[in-house]
N, C-alpha and C positions, 0 to 999 in steps of 0.2 A: 504494500500500500504506500502511496506517495513516493515510490521509487526506493523504499527502504526494504532490504531483505530481512527475513526472520533472523538470520545470523547476526545482524546488527542490533537486534533487540534482546534476544534471549538465547541461552545455550542449554542443550540437553546433556544430561550426564556430565555436569560441571564438576570437575575435581575440586574437593574441599578437604581441609584438615578438620578432624574431629577432636574434641577435647581429650578424651582418655584413650583413644585407639588410633589406628593408622588412618590414612586418608580414606575418604569415602566419596561418593558421587551424588550430588544433588540432582534429582530427576529433571528439574527445570529451574533455571536461575536467570532472572532479569534484574541486573544490578540496580539497586536503589528502589526496586518496585515489588518484586515477587519472588518467592521461593516456594517450589512445589515438591512435595514428597508423596509419591504414590505407592500403594501396596496392593497386593492381590485381594480380591473380594473376601471379606470375612476376617482379614488379618487385624491384629491389634493396632488400632489407631493411636492409642496412648504411647506405644513404643515408637511409632512413626513420628509423633510430635516431639518426643524426647530426642530422637535422631535429628530432626530438623533444628531443634534448639542447639544441639552440639555443633552443627555446622555454622551457626551464627558466630561462634567464638573465633573462627578462622577467617571471617570476612572483614575486610577493612571497614572502618566506621562509615566512610562516605559511600560504600556499596551496600550497606545493610538494607534489606527489603522492608517495605512498608507493610506488606501482607505475606502471610504464610498460609498455604493451602495444603491440607492433609486429606487424602482420600483413598478409599478402597474401591473406587468406581461405582459404589452404591451410596455411600455416605460421604459427605463433603464437610470438612471443618475449615472455616476461614477465620484467621486471626488478623486483627488490625493492630500493628505495632506503632 
């Protein structure tokens, strides 16, 4: 849209440091706007939310997202930070 490719907006499987473990991959990351963590249907979304919060520790302050979306493709949790 408007001549801007999706790659300029967000990245899929964005490599990120986690607090207590090795690197992980954010399912979708749009710097300063959105972090998405998806799980399979029926998986524990509390764990997915904890995982997303760990990713925040490795993101520079100016890139922190305003929103975090957690989903198992059936249930969607949206957090506004």
